[in-house]
C-alpha positions in Angstrom: -8.1 -60.6 -27.0 -5.2 -61.4 -24.6 -5.3 -61.2 -20.9 -3.0 -58.2 -21.0 -5.4 -56.4 -23.3 -8.3 -57.2 -20.9 -6.3 -55.8 -18.0 -5.5 -52.6 -19.9 -9.2 -52.1 -20.7 -10.0 -52.5 -17.0 -7.5 -49.8 -16.1 -8.8 -47.4 -18.8 -9.3 -44.1 -16.9 -12.1 -43.1 -19.3 -14.3 -45.7 -17.7 -13.7 -44.5 -14.1 -15.6 -41.8 -12.3 -13.5 -38.7 -11.8 -13.9 -37.2 -8.3 -12.2 -33.9 -7.3 -9.8 -34.1 -4.4 -11.4 -31.4 -2.3 -15.0 -32.0 -3.4 -15.2 -28.6 -5.1 -12.8 -26.1 -6.7 -10.7 -24.1 -4.3 -11.6 -20.4 -4.0 -9.4 -17.7 -5.3 -7.2 -15.5 -3.1 -7.0 -11.7 -3.4 -3.6 -10.0 -3.2 -3.8 -7.2 -0.6 -1.6 -4.2 0.4 0.5 -4.3 3.5 -1.7 -1.8 5.4 -4.9 -3.8 5.1 -4.7 -5.4 8.6 -5.4 -1.9 10.0 -8.6 -1.8 8.1 -9.6 -5.2 9.5 -9.0 -3.9 13.0 -11.1 -0.8 12.3 -13.9 -2.9 10.9 -13.6 -5.3 13.9 -13.9 -2.3 16.3 -17.1 -1.2 14.5 -18.5 -4.7 15.0 -17.6 -4.7 18.7 -19.4 -1.4 19.1 -22.4 -2.7 17.1 -22.8 -5.9 19.3 -21.0 -5.2 22.6 -22.9 -7.8 24.6 -21.6 -10.6 22.4 -18.1 -9.3 22.1 -17.6 -8.4 25.8 -19.3 -11.7 26.8 -16.9 -13.7 24.8 -13.9 -11.7 26.2 -15.1 -12.2 29.7 -15.5 -16.0 29.1 -11.9 -16.2 27.8 -10.6 -14.2 30.8 -12.3 -16.6 33.2 -10.9 -19.6 31.3 -7.4 -18.0 31.6 -7.8 -17.6 35.3 -8.9 -21.2 35.7 -6.0 -22.6 33.7 -3.5 -20.5 35.6 -5.1 -21.5 38.9 -4.9 -25.1 38.0 -1.2 -24.9 37.0 -0.4 -23.1 40.2 -2.1 -25.8 42.3 -0.1 -28.4 40.5 3.2 -26.5 41.1 3.7 -26.0 37.3 2.9 -22.2 37.1 6.1 -20.9 35.7 6.8 -24.0 33.5 3.5 -23.7 31.6 3.0 -19.9 31.7 4.3 -19.2 28.2 2.8 -22.3 26.6 -0.6 -21.4 28.1 -0.3 -17.9 26.7 0.6 -19.3 23.3 -2.3 -21.7 23.6 -4.6 -18.7 23.2 -3.1 -18.1 19.8 -3.6 -21.8 18.8 -7.2 -22.5 19.9 -8.7 -19.0 20.0 -9.5 -19.0 16.2 -11.8 -22.0 16.7 -13.4 -20.8 20.0 -14.2 -17.4 18.3 -16.7 -18.9 15.9 -19.5 -16.9 17.6 -17.6 -13.7 16.9 -17.4 -14.6 13.2 -21.1 -15.4 13.1 -21.9 -12.0 14.8 -19.8 -10.1 12.2 -21.5 -12.0 9.4 -24.9 -11.1 10.8 -23.9 -7.4 11.2 -22.6 -7.4 7.6 -25.9 -9.0 6.4 -28.1 -6.6 8.4 -29.4 -9.5 10.6 -30.1 -9.4 14.4 -27.4 -10.4 16.8 -27.4 -11.9 20.3 -25.2 -14.4 22.2 -27.6 -17.2 21.4 -27.5 -16.4 17.7 -23.7 -16.1 17.9 -23.4 -19.6 19.3 -25.6 -20.9 16.5 -22.6 -20.3 14.2 -21.2 -23.7 15.4 -24.1 -25.4 13.7 -23.2 -24.2 10.2 -20.4 -26.7 9.7 -19.8 -28.3 13.1 -18.0 -31.4 12.0 -15.4 -29.7 9.9 -14.9 -26.9 12.5 -14.4 -29.6 15.1 -11.7 -31.2 13.0 -9.6 -28.0 12.8 -10.2 -27.5 16.5 -8.6 -30.9 17.1 -5.6 -29.9 15.0 -5.2 -26.7 17.1 -5.5 -28.8 20.3 -2.9 -31.2 19.1 -0.5 -28.4 18.3 -1.1 -26.9 21.8 -0.4 -30.3 23.5 2.7 -30.7 21.4 3.8 -27.2 22.5 3.2 -28.1 26.2 5.1 -31.3 25.9 8.0 -29.7 24.1 8.1 -26.9 26.7 8.5 -29.6 29.5 11.1 -31.4 27.4 13.1 -28.2 26.9 12.8 -27.3 30.5 14.1 -30.7 31.6 16.9 -30.5 29.0 18.3 -27.4 30.5 17.5 -27.8 34.2 17.5 -31.6 34.8 20.9 -31.6 36.5 20.3 -28.4 38.4 16.6 -28.1 39.2 15.5 -24.6 40.2 14.8 -24.2 43.9 11.2 -23.6 44.7 12.0 -20.6 46.9 14.2 -19.0 44.2 12.6 -20.3 41.0 12.7 -17.1 39.0 16.3 -16.3 39.7 17.5 -19.8 39.0 15.6 -19.9 35.7 15.9 -16.4 34.4 19.2 -15.2 35.9 21.4 -18.3 35.5 24.2 -19.1 33.0 21.9 -21.1 30.8 19.0 -18.6 30.7 19.7 -17.2 27.3 20.1 -20.5 25.5 17.0 -21.8 27.3 14.9 -18.8 26.3 16.2 -18.8 22.7 15.4 -22.5 22.3 11.9 -22.2 23.8 11.1 -19.1 21.7 12.3 -20.7 18.5 10.3 -23.9 19.0 7.2 -21.9 20.0 7.6 -19.6 17.0 7.7 -22.5 14.6 4.5 -24.0 16.1 2.8 -20.5 16.1 3.6 -19.9 12.5 2.2 -23.3 11.5 -1.0 -22.6 13.6 -1.4 -19.2 12.1 -1.0 -20.4 8.5 -3.6 -23.1 8.8 -6.1 -21.0 10.8 -5.7 -17.5 9.4 -8.9 -17.7 7.4 -9.9 -21.4 7.5 -12.2 -21.3 10.6 -14.4 -18.4 9.4 -14.4 -19.9 6.0 -15.7 -23.2 7.4 -18.4 -21.4 9.2 -19.4 -19.4 6.1 -19.2 -22.0 3.4 -20.0 -25.7 2.8 -16.4 -26.7 2.4 -14.2 -29.4 4.0 -11.4 -28.8 6.4 -8.6 -29.7 4.1 -9.8 -27.3 1.4 -10.1 -24.6 4.1 -6.6 -25.2 5.4 -5.0 -25.2 1.9 -6.8 -21.9 1.2 -5.6 -20.4 4.4 -2.0 -21.5 3.8 -2.2 -20.1 0.3 -3.6 -16.8 1.5 -0.7 -16.4 3.9 1.8 -17.4 1.1 0.4 -15.1 -1.5 0.2 -12.1 1.0 3.2 -12.9 3.2 4.2 -9.4 4.3 0.6 -8.2 5.0 -0.1 -11.4 6.9 3.0 -11.1 8.9 1.9 -7.6 9.9 -1.5 -9.2 10.8 0.2 -11.9 12.8 2.3 -9.4 14.7 -0.8 -7.3 15.5 -2.5 -10.5 16.8 0.5 -11.2 19.1 0.6 -7.6 20.2 -3.0 -7.4 21.2 -3.0 -10.8 22.8 0.1 -10.0 24.8 -1.5 -6.7 25.9 -4.5 -8.7 27.1 -2.4 -11.3 28.9 -0.1 -8.7 30.6 -3.1 -7.0 32.2 -3.8 -10.2 34.1 -6.1 -11.4 31.4 -8.5 -8.5 31.9 -7.4 -6.9 28.7 -8.7 -9.9 26.8 -12.2 -8.7 27.4 -11.5 -6.1 24.7 -8.6 -7.4 22.7 -10.0 -10.9 22.0 -13.3 -9.9 20.5 -11.6 -7.1 18.6 -9.2 -9.7 17.0 -12.1 -12.2 16.4 -14.3 -9.6 14.6 -11.3 -8.4 12.6 -10.5 -12.0 11.5 -13.9 -12.2 9.9 -13.1 -9.1 7.8 -9.6 -10.5 7.0 -11.3 -13.7 5.6 -13.8 -11.7 3.5 -11.0 -9.5 2.2 -8.6 -12.3 1.3 -10.9 -15.0 -0.1 -12.9 -14.3 -3.2 -16.6 -15.1 -3.3 -16.3 -16.5 -6.9 
């Protein structure tokens, strides 16, 4: 037998171990109607009523975090520059921080007891993989913050807004509209990416023994297969989050746990058990 034949035998795929890319087959996605997000909100409201201590506790913690971040930015003189990116940051990292709400909804659905301690135990179900997707959300948030500063400097480097007239110089100047359009467009792209990868991936990681890449692919596919219903859901998330933020973060005490519980029901509705 020639050397070439020996090499060909060594490369014969029948002699190699075949390993699936994601470790296991990906779950199947259900196609849903465009009005299903309203059912998720209704189910989320029922969960909030069933375990108010957990939900309101989570909401209060997020409200306190919002105050701390805004206070720090004010002390650093960066309040207006980072206000919108900080608000958008809630949409980027909240899906990971809301693991306890998913665990509470899972327990309610299974008829198990609920408490804040039991809610926090949800992190132990797949901590490493949840941590990885949390890092991805954090990277997106940092990228958003950096781009926000870059866009601000791009438009105002040569005419910096005066500290005593900051709002008028930024929002009532000749370049206000292109500045806002650019910032909104960049933020929207990052928000869509964040929504696609986290729509169902975080509750899925908490609920199943699955790796982060499989969960992200499943989440993106769920959004792709149900584009219009998921855009309705994304709009509702933005609406409820904005309502919470516009009430000086106090509204988040209600809106954030409501969205978190509803996200669990979105995951159970979209991702097949089989």
